C-alpha positions, 0 to 999 in steps of 0.5 A: 375146751379151756383157753389160756392166753400166755406171754412169750418170755424168751424165744431163741433157736437151739439149732437151725430149725428148732426154736425154744419158747419159754412162756408164762405158766397159767395158775393151776396149770399142771401136766405129767412129763411127756404130755402136750397141749394144743397151741395157737397164736394170739393174732387175728387169723391165727387163733383157731389154728391149733397145733400140738406141742409137747412140754419140755419143762418140768411141772414144778417150774415157774414157766412152761417151755416148748422146743418147736421144729420150724417147717419153712416149706409152707405158710403154717403155724410153725413158720409164723412162730419163727417170726415171734419173739418175747412179749407176743402172745400164744394161746394154750389149751387143755393138756393131753398125751399118751406118752407117760413114764411107766418104768425103765426101758428103751426110748426110741425117738425120731427127730423132734419126737424127742420132745416128750422124752426130754421132760421125762428124762429131766424129771427122772434125772432130778429124782435120781431115777434115770438108771435102767433107761436107754435112748436111741435117737435118730436124726438126719445129721449131727446138726439136727440133734436137739439138746445133745449136750444135756441128753449126754449129761443125763444118759451117758453111754446109754444115749445112742445117736443114729444118723441117716444122712451123715457118716461122723466118727463116733456116731452110727450112720444107718437107719433103725431097723430090725438088725439094728435093734437086735444088736443094740437091745439085749432085753425086749421084755422092758417098756418101750417108748416110741415117738417121731413122724407117723411112718417112723412110729409105725415102722419101729412099733411093728418091728418091736412087736415082731421081736416079742415086745408085748403090746401093753409094754409099747408106749406111743402117742395115740 
């Protein structure tokens, strides 16, 4: 497994518990939008603690970008990342990931599961090929939405926000279930992309298959 030591160039919070990191890009390091790498911290006792994070940058950018959800309830890698700033170092590893764009369809994300979709949407938007795609994005509250302004700019009315713990005017206050999907999706013969917590992905995937989505048209992280 290859290792690349990179310096953090920028580090800042984009909401209460999601931190954006801009880091150096190793020479020749490439990926497909939607893919990820395992990251560790270049400090004693942390180098072997690898965690997967998705690139939100585009392949042609001169740097790499990650948007990482911070979990403060235990002394893990993300809690340590919360304390890290520009000038400190991370270790990147090989690229992996099953979530890659296969054609227009419906993207369904839960929480930080939006991150692989951000790179895909940015790439399609830059190439003017975003038409025909829809995003359904579930979060606990409006404060948890990652990159809301940019997603709205790119997708317009094809960006549906769903909140599970908040009733806000202009937003939907409910969970994504069978009835919701039937009301909001007219065509189940398209590609479907699902990413989020394990239970979220399993539940949504099962409903989509029940509604007639072909298994080969369902893209999830393996």
